[in-house]
PyMOL Python script that loads the backbone (N, CA, C, O; Angstrom):
from pymol import cmd

cmd.read_pdbstr("""\
ATOM      1  N   MET A   1      93.642 -28.095  21.119  1.00  0.00           N
ATOM      2  CA  MET A   1      93.005 -29.363  21.395  1.00  0.00           C
ATOM      3  C   MET A   1      93.891 -30.477  20.866  1.00  0.00           C
ATOM      4  O   MET A   1      93.993 -30.669  19.654  1.00  0.00           O
ATOM      5  N   SER A   2      94.506 -31.183  21.729  1.00  0.00           N
ATOM      6  CA  SER A   2      95.430 -32.210  21.285  1.00  0.00           C
ATOM      7  C   SER A   2      94.751 -33.545  20.998  1.00  0.00           C
ATOM      8  O   SER A   2      95.300 -34.358  20.254  1.00  0.00           O
ATOM      9  N   ASP A   3      93.588 -33.789  21.559  1.00  0.00           N
ATOM     10  CA  ASP A   3      92.897 -35.061  21.357  1.00  0.00           C
ATOM     11  C   ASP A   3      92.191 -35.051  20.004  1.00  0.00           C
ATOM     12  O   ASP A   3      91.305 -34.223  19.793  1.00  0.00           O
ATOM     13  N   PRO A   4      92.555 -35.955  19.067  1.00  0.00           N
ATOM     14  CA  PRO A   4      91.932 -35.950  17.740  1.00  0.00           C
ATOM     15  C   PRO A   4      90.426 -36.191  17.793  1.00  0.00           C
ATOM     16  O   PRO A   4      89.709 -35.763  16.889  1.00  0.00           O
ATOM     17  N   LEU A   5      89.935 -36.859  18.817  1.00  0.00           N
ATOM     18  CA  LEU A   5      88.492 -37.072  18.917  1.00  0.00           C
ATOM     19  C   LEU A   5      87.741 -35.758  19.102  1.00  0.00           C
ATOM     20  O   LEU A   5      86.613 -35.617  18.628  1.00  0.00           O
ATOM     21  N   LEU A   6      88.352 -34.806  19.781  1.00  0.00           N
ATOM     22  CA  LEU A   6      87.693 -33.517  19.969  1.00  0.00           C
ATOM     23  C   LEU A   6      87.489 -32.794  18.655  1.00  0.00           C
ATOM     24  O   LEU A   6      86.495 -32.087  18.487  1.00  0.00           O
ATOM     25  N   ARG A   7      88.412 -32.958  17.722  1.00  0.00           N
ATOM     26  CA  ARG A   7      88.281 -32.280  16.435  1.00  0.00           C
ATOM     27  C   ARG A   7      87.149 -32.841  15.602  1.00  0.00           C
ATOM     28  O   ARG A   7      86.710 -32.199  14.648  1.00  0.00           O
ATOM     29  N   GLU A   8      86.668 -34.025  15.941  1.00  0.00           N
ATOM     30  CA  GLU A   8      85.572 -34.637  15.206  1.00  0.00           C
ATOM     31  C   GLU A   8      84.214 -34.193  15.735  1.00  0.00           C
ATOM     32  O   GLU A   8      83.186 -34.540  15.154  1.00  0.00           O
ATOM     33  N   LEU A   9      84.190 -33.443  16.809  1.00  0.00           N
ATOM     34  CA  LEU A   9      82.929 -33.030  17.394  1.00  0.00           C
ATOM     35  C   LEU A   9      82.254 -31.989  16.510  1.00  0.00           C
ATOM     36  O   LEU A   9      82.902 -31.200  15.824  1.00  0.00           O
ATOM     37  N   ASP A  10      80.941 -32.020  16.556  1.00  0.00           N
ATOM     38  CA  ASP A  10      80.170 -31.153  15.679  1.00  0.00           C
ATOM     39  C   ASP A  10      79.581 -29.929  16.361  1.00  0.00           C
ATOM     40  O   ASP A  10      78.927 -29.116  15.707  1.00  0.00           O
ATOM     41  N   HIS A  11      79.800 -29.782  17.662  1.00  0.00           N
ATOM     42  CA  HIS A  11      79.207 -28.661  18.393  1.00  0.00           C
ATOM     43  C   HIS A  11      80.211 -28.031  19.348  1.00  0.00           C
ATOM     44  O   HIS A  11      81.140 -28.678  19.831  1.00  0.00           O
ATOM     45  N   TYR A  12      79.990 -26.744  19.601  1.00  0.00           N
ATOM     46  CA  TYR A  12      80.836 -25.983  20.519  1.00  0.00           C
ATOM     47  C   TYR A  12      79.958 -25.111  21.408  1.00  0.00           C
ATOM     48  O   TYR A  12      78.927 -24.598  20.975  1.00  0.00           O
ATOM     49  N   VAL A  13      80.381 -24.955  22.648  1.00  0.00           N
ATOM     50  CA  VAL A  13      79.801 -23.943  23.523  1.00  0.00           C
ATOM     51  C   VAL A  13      80.649 -22.705  23.308  1.00  0.00           C
ATOM     52  O   VAL A  13      81.873 -22.759  23.430  1.00  0.00           O
ATOM     53  N   VAL A  14      80.006 -21.588  22.987  1.00  0.00           N
ATOM     54  CA  VAL A  14      80.738 -20.336  22.793  1.00  0.00           C
ATOM     55  C   VAL A  14      80.330 -19.354  23.881  1.00  0.00           C
ATOM     56  O   VAL A  14      79.169 -19.293  24.286  1.00  0.00           O
ATOM     57  N   LEU A  15      81.304 -18.595  24.341  1.00  0.00           N
ATOM     58  CA  LEU A  15      81.098 -17.630  25.419  1.00  0.00           C
ATOM     59  C   LEU A  15      81.593 -16.261  24.979  1.00  0.00           C
ATOM     60  O   LEU A  15      82.720 -16.106  24.509  1.00  0.00           O
ATOM     61  N   GLU A  16      80.722 -15.273  25.143  1.00  0.00           N
ATOM     62  CA  GLU A  16      81.099 -13.897  24.863  1.00  0.00           C
ATOM     63  C   GLU A  16      80.951 -13.097  26.151  1.00  0.00           C
ATOM     64  O   GLU A  16      80.045 -13.360  26.942  1.00  0.00           O
ATOM     65  N   PRO A  17      81.825 -12.128  26.368  1.00  0.00           N
ATOM     66  CA  PRO A  17      81.720 -11.324  27.583  1.00  0.00           C
ATOM     67  C   PRO A  17      80.327 -10.695  27.701  1.00  0.00           C
ATOM     68  O   PRO A  17      79.823 -10.080  26.761  1.00  0.00           O
ATOM     69  N   GLY A  18      79.730 -10.863  28.863  1.00  0.00           N
ATOM     70  CA  GLY A  18      78.418 -10.293  29.102  1.00  0.00           C
ATOM     71  C   GLY A  18      77.279 -11.070  28.471  1.00  0.00           C
ATOM     72  O   GLY A  18      76.121 -10.666  28.581  1.00  0.00           O
ATOM     73  N   GLY A  19      77.584 -12.169  27.819  1.00  0.00           N
ATOM     74  CA  GLY A  19      76.554 -12.966  27.162  1.00  0.00           C
ATOM     75  C   GLY A  19      76.372 -14.305  27.836  1.00  0.00           C
ATOM     76  O   GLY A  19      77.095 -14.657  28.769  1.00  0.00           O
ATOM     77  N   GLU A  20      75.407 -15.037  27.354  1.00  0.00           N
ATOM     78  CA  GLU A  20      75.141 -16.373  27.884  1.00  0.00           C
ATOM     79  C   GLU A  20      75.861 -17.421  27.041  1.00  0.00           C
ATOM     80  O   GLU A  20      76.291 -17.151  25.919  1.00  0.00           O
ATOM     81  N   GLU A  21      75.981 -18.601  27.596  1.00  0.00           N
ATOM     82  CA  GLU A  21      76.536 -19.716  26.823  1.00  0.00           C
ATOM     83  C   GLU A  21      75.616 -19.998  25.645  1.00  0.00           C
ATOM     84  O   GLU A  21      74.392 -19.984  25.777  1.00  0.00           O
ATOM     85  N   THR A  22      76.221 -20.251  24.497  1.00  0.00           N
ATOM     86  CA  THR A  22      75.460 -20.611  23.309  1.00  0.00           C
ATOM     87  C   THR A  22      76.081 -21.860  22.720  1.00  0.00           C
ATOM     88  O   THR A  22      77.305 -21.981  22.673  1.00  0.00           O
ATOM     89  N   ILE A  23      75.264 -22.780  22.276  1.00  0.00           N
ATOM     90  CA  ILE A  23      75.763 -23.979  21.606  1.00  0.00           C
ATOM     91  C   ILE A  23      75.579 -23.775  20.101  1.00  0.00           C
ATOM     92  O   ILE A  23      74.479 -23.504  19.619  1.00  0.00           O
ATOM     93  N   LEU A  24      76.687 -23.914  19.379  1.00  0.00           N
ATOM     94  CA  LEU A  24      76.683 -23.746  17.925  1.00  0.00           C
ATOM     95  C   LEU A  24      77.239 -24.993  17.256  1.00  0.00           C
ATOM     96  O   LEU A  24      78.011 -25.742  17.855  1.00  0.00           O
ATOM     97  N   THR A  25      76.844 -25.203  16.022  1.00  0.00           N
ATOM     98  CA  THR A  25      77.463 -26.268  15.234  1.00  0.00           C
ATOM     99  C   THR A  25      78.893 -25.853  14.914  1.00  0.00           C
ATOM    100  O   THR A  25      79.264 -24.692  15.089  1.00  0.00           O
ATOM    101  N   ALA A  26      79.687 -26.801  14.448  1.00  0.00           N
ATOM    102  CA  ALA A  26      81.073 -26.484  14.083  1.00  0.00           C
ATOM    103  C   ALA A  26      81.109 -25.436  12.971  1.00  0.00           C
ATOM    104  O   ALA A  26      81.946 -24.534  13.004  1.00  0.00           O
ATOM    105  N   VAL A  27      80.220 -25.543  11.998  1.00  0.00           N
ATOM    106  CA  VAL A  27      80.168 -24.577  10.892  1.00  0.00           C
ATOM    107  C   VAL A  27      79.819 -23.192  11.420  1.00  0.00           C
ATOM    108  O   VAL A  27      80.449 -22.207  11.035  1.00  0.00           O
ATOM    109  N   ALA A  28      78.825 -23.105  12.296  1.00  0.00           N
ATOM    110  CA  ALA A  28      78.422 -21.818  12.861  1.00  0.00           C
ATOM    111  C   ALA A  28      79.522 -21.252  13.765  1.00  0.00           C
ATOM    112  O   ALA A  28      79.707 -20.036  13.824  1.00  0.00           O
ATOM    113  N   THR A  29      80.245 -22.115  14.462  1.00  0.00           N
ATOM    114  CA  THR A  29      81.336 -21.650  15.316  1.00  0.00           C
ATOM    115  C   THR A  29      82.459 -21.054  14.481  1.00  0.00           C
ATOM    116  O   THR A  29      83.028 -20.027  14.852  1.00  0.00           O
ATOM    117  N   ARG A  30      82.787 -21.689  13.350  1.00  0.00           N
ATOM    118  CA  ARG A  30      83.809 -21.126  12.459  1.00  0.00           C
ATOM    119  C   ARG A  30      83.374 -19.755  11.944  1.00  0.00           C
ATOM    120  O   ARG A  30      84.187 -18.832  11.879  1.00  0.00           O
ATOM    121  N   ALA A  31      82.107 -19.615  11.581  1.00  0.00           N
ATOM    122  CA  ALA A  31      81.593 -18.327  11.102  1.00  0.00           C
ATOM    123  C   ALA A  31      81.624 -17.285  12.224  1.00  0.00           C
ATOM    124  O   ALA A  31      81.961 -16.126  11.982  1.00  0.00           O
ATOM    125  N   TRP A  32      81.277 -17.689  13.441  1.00  0.00           N
ATOM    126  CA  TRP A  32      81.305 -16.808  14.614  1.00  0.00           C
ATOM    127  C   TRP A  32      82.729 -16.302  14.854  1.00  0.00           C
ATOM    128  O   TRP A  32      82.942 -15.111  15.081  1.00  0.00           O
ATOM    129  N   LEU A  33      83.697 -17.215  14.802  1.00  0.00           N
ATOM    130  CA  LEU A  33      85.098 -16.820  14.972  1.00  0.00           C
ATOM    131  C   LEU A  33      85.560 -15.909  13.835  1.00  0.00           C
ATOM    132  O   LEU A  33      86.260 -14.926  14.079  1.00  0.00           O
ATOM    133  N   ALA A  34      85.181 -16.223  12.607  1.00  0.00           N
ATOM    134  CA  ALA A  34      85.580 -15.405  11.458  1.00  0.00           C
ATOM    135  C   ALA A  34      85.049 -13.981  11.598  1.00  0.00           C
ATOM    136  O   ALA A  34      85.753 -13.029  11.262  1.00  0.00           O
ATOM    137  N   ARG A  35      83.817 -13.821  12.092  1.00  0.00           N
ATOM    138  CA  ARG A  35      83.258 -12.472  12.304  1.00  0.00           C
ATOM    139  C   ARG A  35      84.076 -11.704  13.346  1.00  0.00           C
ATOM    140  O   ARG A  35      84.371 -10.522  13.166  1.00  0.00           O
ATOM    141  N   HIS A  36      84.435 -12.381  14.426  1.00  0.00           N
ATOM    142  CA  HIS A  36      85.244 -11.716  15.451  1.00  0.00           C
ATOM    143  C   HIS A  36      86.628 -11.362  14.916  1.00  0.00           C
ATOM    144  O   HIS A  36      87.155 -10.291  15.216  1.00  0.00           O
ATOM    145  N   LEU A  37      87.210 -12.245  14.133  1.00  0.00           N
ATOM    146  CA  LEU A  37      88.528 -11.956  13.552  1.00  0.00           C
ATOM    147  C   LEU A  37      88.457 -10.762  12.606  1.00  0.00           C
ATOM    148  O   LEU A  37      89.363  -9.928  12.584  1.00  0.00           O
ATOM    149  N   ALA A  38      87.387 -10.680  11.828  1.00  0.00           N
ATOM    150  CA  ALA A  38      87.229  -9.576  10.878  1.00  0.00           C
ATOM    151  C   ALA A  38      87.112  -8.232  11.592  1.00  0.00           C
ATOM    152  O   ALA A  38      87.466  -7.195  11.031  1.00  0.00           O
ATOM    153  N   ALA A  39      86.616  -8.251  12.822  1.00  0.00           N
ATOM    154  CA  ALA A  39      86.427  -7.005  13.575  1.00  0.00           C
ATOM    155  C   ALA A  39      87.679  -6.561  14.335  1.00  0.00           C
ATOM    156  O   ALA A  39      87.722  -5.449  14.860  1.00  0.00           O
ATOM    157  N   LEU A  40      88.685  -7.416  14.395  1.00  0.00           N
ATOM    158  CA  LEU A  40      89.909  -7.055  15.118  1.00  0.00           C
ATOM    159  C   LEU A  40      90.691  -5.988  14.360  1.00  0.00           C
ATOM    160  O   LEU A  40      90.816  -6.068  13.138  1.00  0.00           O
ATOM    161  N   PRO A  41      91.217  -4.992  15.066  1.00  0.00           N
ATOM    162  CA  PRO A  41      92.039  -3.983  14.390  1.00  0.00           C
ATOM    163  C   PRO A  41      93.373  -4.557  13.896  1.00  0.00           C
ATOM    164  O   PRO A  41      93.936  -4.087  12.908  1.00  0.00           O
ATOM    165  N   GLU A  42      93.866  -5.582  14.603  1.00  0.00           N
ATOM    166  CA  GLU A  42      95.122  -6.234  14.215  1.00  0.00           C
ATOM    167  C   GLU A  42      95.015  -7.722  14.524  1.00  0.00           C
ATOM    168  O   GLU A  42      94.603  -8.108  15.618  1.00  0.00           O
ATOM    169  N   LEU A  43      95.385  -8.546  13.565  1.00  0.00           N
ATOM    170  CA  LEU A  43      95.321  -9.993  13.757  1.00  0.00           C
ATOM    171  C   LEU A  43      96.464 -10.484  14.634  1.00  0.00           C
ATOM    172  O   LEU A  43      97.549  -9.902  14.618  1.00  0.00           O
ATOM    173  N   PRO A  44      96.235 -11.547  15.398  1.00  0.00           N
ATOM    174  CA  PRO A  44      97.341 -12.172  16.114  1.00  0.00           C
ATOM    175  C   PRO A  44      98.411 -12.623  15.102  1.00  0.00           C
ATOM    176  O   PRO A  44      98.084 -13.067  14.001  1.00  0.00           O
ATOM    177  N   ALA A  45      99.663 -12.503  15.482  1.00  0.00           N
ATOM    178  CA  ALA A  45     100.769 -12.797  14.561  1.00  0.00           C
ATOM    179  C   ALA A  45     100.711 -14.212  13.999  1.00  0.00           C
ATOM    180  O   ALA A  45     101.061 -14.428  12.838  1.00  0.00           O
ATOM    181  N   ASP A  46     100.271 -15.189  14.812  1.00  0.00           N
ATOM    182  CA  ASP A  46     100.258 -16.572  14.337  1.00  0.00           C
ATOM    183  C   ASP A  46      99.129 -16.850  13.349  1.00  0.00           C
ATOM    184  O   ASP A  46      99.082 -17.934  12.768  1.00  0.00           O
ATOM    185  N   LEU A  47      98.227 -15.905  13.147  1.00  0.00           N
ATOM    186  CA  LEU A  47      97.126 -16.090  12.190  1.00  0.00           C
ATOM    187  C   LEU A  47      97.273 -15.215  10.957  1.00  0.00           C
ATOM    188  O   LEU A  47      96.622 -15.463   9.942  1.00  0.00           O
ATOM    189  N   ALA A  48      98.111 -14.205  11.030  1.00  0.00           N
ATOM    190  CA  ALA A  48      98.205 -13.207   9.963  1.00  0.00           C
ATOM    191  C   ALA A  48      98.630 -13.800   8.623  1.00  0.00           C
ATOM    192  O   ALA A  48      98.261 -13.265   7.577  1.00  0.00           O
ATOM    193  N   ASP A  49      99.396 -14.889   8.625  1.00  0.00           N
ATOM    194  CA  ASP A  49      99.896 -15.453   7.364  1.00  0.00           C
ATOM    195  C   ASP A  49      98.870 -16.338   6.657  1.00  0.00           C
ATOM    196  O   ASP A  49      99.120 -16.777   5.535  1.00  0.00           O
ATOM    197  N   LEU A  50      97.738 -16.609   7.273  1.00  0.00           N
ATOM    198  CA  LEU A  50      96.717 -17.449   6.639  1.00  0.00           C
ATOM    199  C   LEU A  50      95.900 -16.626   5.647  1.00  0.00           C
ATOM    200  O   LEU A  50      95.786 -15.409   5.792  1.00  0.00           O
ATOM    201  N   ARG A  51      95.336 -17.286   4.645  1.00  0.00           N
ATOM    202  CA  ARG A  51      94.752 -16.604   3.499  1.00  0.00           C
ATOM    203  C   ARG A  51      93.491 -15.793   3.775  1.00  0.00           C
ATOM    204  O   ARG A  51      93.278 -14.765   3.132  1.00  0.00           O
ATOM    205  N   ASP A  52      92.643 -16.228   4.719  1.00  0.00           N
ATOM    206  CA  ASP A  52      91.403 -15.492   4.982  1.00  0.00           C
ATOM    207  C   ASP A  52      90.896 -15.803   6.386  1.00  0.00           C
ATOM    208  O   ASP A  52      91.463 -16.637   7.092  1.00  0.00           O
ATOM    209  N   HIS A  53      89.825 -15.125   6.780  1.00  0.00           N
ATOM    210  CA  HIS A  53      89.305 -15.294   8.136  1.00  0.00           C
ATOM    211  C   HIS A  53      88.752 -16.707   8.371  1.00  0.00           C
ATOM    212  O   HIS A  53      88.794 -17.199   9.498  1.00  0.00           O
ATOM    213  N   ASP A  54      88.243 -17.355   7.338  1.00  0.00           N
ATOM    214  CA  ASP A  54      87.762 -18.735   7.502  1.00  0.00           C
ATOM    215  C   ASP A  54      88.914 -19.673   7.855  1.00  0.00           C
ATOM    216  O   ASP A  54      88.777 -20.522   8.735  1.00  0.00           O
ATOM    217  N   ALA A  55      90.034 -19.524   7.179  1.00  0.00           N
ATOM    218  CA  ALA A  55      91.207 -20.353   7.479  1.00  0.00           C
ATOM    219  C   ALA A  55      91.740 -20.034   8.874  1.00  0.00           C
ATOM    220  O   ALA A  55      92.190 -20.928   9.590  1.00  0.00           O
ATOM    221  N   ARG A  56      91.689 -18.779   9.251  1.00  0.00           N
ATOM    222  CA  ARG A  56      92.140 -18.387  10.585  1.00  0.00           C
ATOM    223  C   ARG A  56      91.223 -18.979  11.660  1.00  0.00           C
ATOM    224  O   ARG A  56      91.693 -19.461  12.691  1.00  0.00           O
ATOM    225  N   ALA A  57      89.919 -18.936  11.408  1.00  0.00           N
ATOM    226  CA  ALA A  57      88.967 -19.507  12.356  1.00  0.00           C
ATOM    227  C   ALA A  57      89.194 -21.007  12.496  1.00  0.00           C
ATOM    228  O   ALA A  57      89.129 -21.542  13.603  1.00  0.00           O
ATOM    229  N   GLU A  58      89.457 -21.682  11.400  1.00  0.00           N
ATOM    230  CA  GLU A  58      89.732 -23.121  11.438  1.00  0.00           C
ATOM    231  C   GLU A  58      90.978 -23.400  12.272  1.00  0.00           C
ATOM    232  O   GLU A  58      90.986 -24.332  13.076  1.00  0.00           O
ATOM    233  N   ARG A  59      92.023 -22.610  12.091  1.00  0.00           N
ATOM    234  CA  ARG A  59      93.250 -22.779  12.877  1.00  0.00           C
ATOM    235  C   ARG A  59      92.961 -22.595  14.367  1.00  0.00           C
ATOM    236  O   ARG A  59      93.456 -23.357  15.198  1.00  0.00           O
ATOM    237  N   LEU A  60      92.156 -21.580  14.703  1.00  0.00           N
ATOM    238  CA  LEU A  60      91.813 -21.365  16.101  1.00  0.00           C
ATOM    239  C   LEU A  60      91.059 -22.557  16.683  1.00  0.00           C
ATOM    240  O   LEU A  60      91.333 -22.972  17.809  1.00  0.00           O
ATOM    241  N   LEU A  61      90.116 -23.109  15.930  1.00  0.00           N
ATOM    242  CA  LEU A  61      89.368 -24.272  16.425  1.00  0.00           C
ATOM    243  C   LEU A  61      90.294 -25.451  16.694  1.00  0.00           C
ATOM    244  O   LEU A  61      90.061 -26.227  17.620  1.00  0.00           O
ATOM    245  N   GLU A  62      91.324 -25.585  15.901  1.00  0.00           N
ATOM    246  CA  GLU A  62      92.243 -26.712  16.048  1.00  0.00           C
ATOM    247  C   GLU A  62      93.294 -26.495  17.136  1.00  0.00           C
ATOM    248  O   GLU A  62      93.858 -27.463  17.647  1.00  0.00           O
ATOM    249  N   THR A  63      93.563 -25.247  17.495  1.00  0.00           N
ATOM    250  CA  THR A  63      94.716 -24.996  18.359  1.00  0.00           C
ATOM    251  C   THR A  63      94.437 -24.195  19.630  1.00  0.00           C
ATOM    252  O   THR A  63      95.309 -24.105  20.494  1.00  0.00           O
ATOM    253  N   ALA A  64      93.273 -23.625  19.764  1.00  0.00           N
ATOM    254  CA  ALA A  64      93.033 -22.732  20.902  1.00  0.00           C
ATOM    255  C   ALA A  64      91.595 -22.856  21.399  1.00  0.00           C
ATOM    256  O   ALA A  64      90.786 -23.591  20.833  1.00  0.00           O
ATOM    257  N   CYS A  65      91.303 -22.136  22.451  1.00  0.00           N
ATOM    258  CA  CYS A  65      89.923 -22.079  22.958  1.00  0.00           C
ATOM    259  C   CYS A  65      89.591 -20.668  23.444  1.00  0.00           C
ATOM    260  O   CYS A  65      88.581 -20.462  24.116  1.00  0.00           O
ATOM    261  N   GLU A  66      90.451 -19.690  23.098  1.00  0.00           N
ATOM    262  CA  GLU A  66      90.213 -18.316  23.527  1.00  0.00           C
ATOM    263  C   GLU A  66      90.854 -17.353  22.542  1.00  0.00           C
ATOM    264  O   GLU A  66      91.921 -17.619  21.990  1.00  0.00           O
ATOM    265  N   LEU A  67      90.178 -16.226  22.332  1.00  0.00           N
ATOM    266  CA  LEU A  67      90.722 -15.166  21.487  1.00  0.00           C
ATOM    267  C   LEU A  67      90.514 -13.849  22.217  1.00  0.00           C
ATOM    268  O   LEU A  67      89.386 -13.476  22.537  1.00  0.00           O
ATOM    269  N   GLU A  68      91.612 -13.147  22.477  1.00  0.00           N
ATOM    270  CA  GLU A  68      91.513 -11.851  23.141  1.00  0.00           C
ATOM    271  C   GLU A  68      91.130 -10.795  22.109  1.00  0.00           C
ATOM    272  O   GLU A  68      91.833 -10.582  21.122  1.00  0.00           O
ATOM    273  N   LEU A  69      89.991 -10.138  22.362  1.00  0.00           N
ATOM    274  CA  LEU A  69      89.513  -9.101  21.457  1.00  0.00           C
ATOM    275  C   LEU A  69      90.170  -7.755  21.755  1.00  0.00           C
ATOM    276  O   LEU A  69      90.442  -6.961  20.855  1.00  0.00           O
ATOM    277  N   GLU A  70      90.413  -7.527  23.022  1.00  0.00           N
ATOM    278  CA  GLU A  70      91.143  -6.353  23.502  1.00  0.00           C
ATOM    279  C   GLU A  70      91.651  -6.711  24.888  1.00  0.00           C
ATOM    280  O   GLU A  70      91.193  -7.697  25.464  1.00  0.00           O
ATOM    281  N   PRO A  71      92.566  -5.959  25.432  1.00  0.00           N
ATOM    282  CA  PRO A  71      93.109  -6.336  26.744  1.00  0.00           C
ATOM    283  C   PRO A  71      91.999  -6.547  27.782  1.00  0.00           C
ATOM    284  O   PRO A  71      91.185  -5.659  28.036  1.00  0.00           O
ATOM    285  N   GLY A  72      91.992  -7.731  28.362  1.00  0.00           N
ATOM    286  CA  GLY A  72      91.016  -8.073  29.384  1.00  0.00           C
ATOM    287  C   GLY A  72      89.656  -8.501  28.867  1.00  0.00           C
ATOM    288  O   GLY A  72      88.758  -8.764  29.666  1.00  0.00           O
ATOM    289  N   LEU A  73      89.473  -8.579  27.547  1.00  0.00           N
ATOM    290  CA  LEU A  73      88.188  -8.949  26.955  1.00  0.00           C
ATOM    291  C   LEU A  73      88.414 -10.063  25.936  1.00  0.00           C
ATOM    292  O   LEU A  73      89.036  -9.845  24.896  1.00  0.00           O
ATOM    293  N   ALA A  74      87.904 -11.258  26.242  1.00  0.00           N
ATOM    294  CA  ALA A  74      88.154 -12.408  25.372  1.00  0.00           C
ATOM    295  C   ALA A  74      86.870 -13.194  25.138  1.00  0.00           C
ATOM    296  O   ALA A  74      85.945 -13.172  25.950  1.00  0.00           O
ATOM    297  N   ILE A  75      86.841 -13.883  24.009  1.00  0.00           N
ATOM    298  CA  ILE A  75      85.782 -14.853  23.733  1.00  0.00           C
ATOM    299  C   ILE A  75      86.389 -16.239  23.908  1.00  0.00           C
ATOM    300  O   ILE A  75      87.600 -16.417  23.781  1.00  0.00           O
ATOM    301  N   GLN A  76      85.540 -17.214  24.200  1.00  0.00           N
ATOM    302  CA  GLN A  76      86.010 -18.588  24.394  1.00  0.00           C
ATOM    303  C   GLN A  76      85.067 -19.557  23.698  1.00  0.00           C
ATOM    304  O   GLN A  76      83.900 -19.247  23.461  1.00  0.00           O
ATOM    305  N   TRP A  77      85.592 -20.738  23.374  1.00  0.00           N
ATOM    306  CA  TRP A  77      84.795 -21.799  22.777  1.00  0.00           C
ATOM    307  C   TRP A  77      85.341 -23.133  23.248  1.00  0.00           C
ATOM    308  O   TRP A  77      86.543 -23.293  23.460  1.00  0.00           O
ATOM    309  N   PHE A  78      84.443 -24.078  23.408  1.00  0.00           N
ATOM    310  CA  PHE A  78      84.818 -25.407  23.896  1.00  0.00           C
ATOM    311  C   PHE A  78      84.030 -26.454  23.139  1.00  0.00           C
ATOM    312  O   PHE A  78      82.811 -26.343  23.004  1.00  0.00           O
ATOM    313  N   ALA A  79      84.710 -27.463  22.648  1.00  0.00           N
ATOM    314  CA  ALA A  79      84.038 -28.558  21.954  1.00  0.00           C
ATOM    315  C   ALA A  79      83.203 -29.349  22.943  1.00  0.00           C
ATOM    316  O   ALA A  79      83.636 -29.620  24.062  1.00  0.00           O
ATOM    317  N   VAL A  80      81.999 -29.717  22.519  1.00  0.00           N
ATOM    318  CA  VAL A  80      81.113 -30.526  23.348  1.00  0.00           C
ATOM    319  C   VAL A  80      80.530 -31.647  22.506  1.00  0.00           C
ATOM    320  O   VAL A  80      80.383 -31.537  21.289  1.00  0.00           O
ATOM    321  N   ARG A  81      80.209 -32.708  23.188  1.00  0.00           N
ATOM    322  CA  ARG A  81      79.550 -33.829  22.517  1.00  0.00           C
ATOM    323  C   ARG A  81      78.092 -33.819  22.966  1.00  0.00           C
ATOM    324  O   ARG A  81      77.798 -33.927  24.156  1.00  0.00           O
ATOM    325  N   LEU A  82      77.190 -33.690  22.007  1.00  0.00           N
ATOM    326  CA  LEU A  82      75.767 -33.742  22.306  1.00  0.00           C
ATOM    327  C   LEU A  82      75.288 -35.165  22.072  1.00  0.00           C
ATOM    328  O   LEU A  82      75.480 -35.735  20.998  1.00  0.00           O
ATOM    329  N   GLU A  83      74.676 -35.715  23.076  1.00  0.00           N
ATOM    330  CA  GLU A  83      74.157 -37.076  22.955  1.00  0.00           C
ATOM    331  C   GLU A  83      72.651 -37.019  23.005  1.00  0.00           C
ATOM    332  O   GLU A  83      72.091 -36.250  23.787  1.00  0.00           O
ATOM    333  N   PRO A  84      71.974 -37.816  22.188  1.00  0.00           N
ATOM    334  CA  PRO A  84      70.524 -37.827  22.231  1.00  0.00           C
ATOM    335  C   PRO A  84      70.045 -38.361  23.584  1.00  0.00           C
ATOM    336  O   PRO A  84      70.729 -39.169  24.212  1.00  0.00           O
ATOM    337  N   PRO A  85      68.855 -37.904  24.036  1.00  0.00           N
ATOM    338  CA  PRO A  85      68.345 -38.422  25.305  1.00  0.00           C
ATOM    339  C   PRO A  85      68.104 -39.924  25.200  1.00  0.00           C
ATOM    340  O   PRO A  85      67.815 -40.427  24.115  1.00  0.00           O
ATOM    341  N   PRO A  86      68.219 -40.637  26.301  1.00  0.00           N
ATOM    342  CA  PRO A  86      68.002 -42.078  26.250  1.00  0.00           C
ATOM    343  C   PRO A  86      66.574 -42.404  25.834  1.00  0.00           C
ATOM    344  O   PRO A  86      65.637 -41.673  26.152  1.00  0.00           O
ATOM    345  N   SER A  87      66.428 -43.498  25.128  1.00  0.00           N
ATOM    346  CA  SER A  87      65.102 -43.936  24.688  1.00  0.00           C
ATOM    347  C   SER A  87      64.282 -44.364  25.896  1.00  0.00           C
ATOM    348  O   SER A  87      64.788 -44.957  26.849  1.00  0.00           O
ATOM    349  N   VAL A  88      63.015 -44.044  25.818  1.00  0.00           N
ATOM    350  CA  VAL A  88      62.122 -44.418  26.934  1.00  0.00           C
ATOM    351  C   VAL A  88      61.502 -45.751  26.659  1.00  0.00           C
ATOM    352  O   VAL A  88      60.719 -46.247  27.470  1.00  0.00           O
TER     353      VAL A  88
END
""", "prot")
cmd.dss("prot")
cmd.show_as("cartoon", "prot")
cmd.util.cbc("prot")
cmd.orient("prot")
């Protein structure tokens, strides 16, 4: 995500294979990514040097929108802006 405004967003749509779209807070999205990273048999090379799964999840939020869990099977996340409904 190159636009700095996107990094300020507080919500993400997350997609898992065979699942429905889910909207999570930024904190919950980092935890969701950390759980998936912990389950990987081998970390992606660009994340392996980071200290823990939380730091790796943060790096993914800042630099990517997809993580391949196994060949042909990936999870995705996209920053979204939630706006309150207009006042009546």
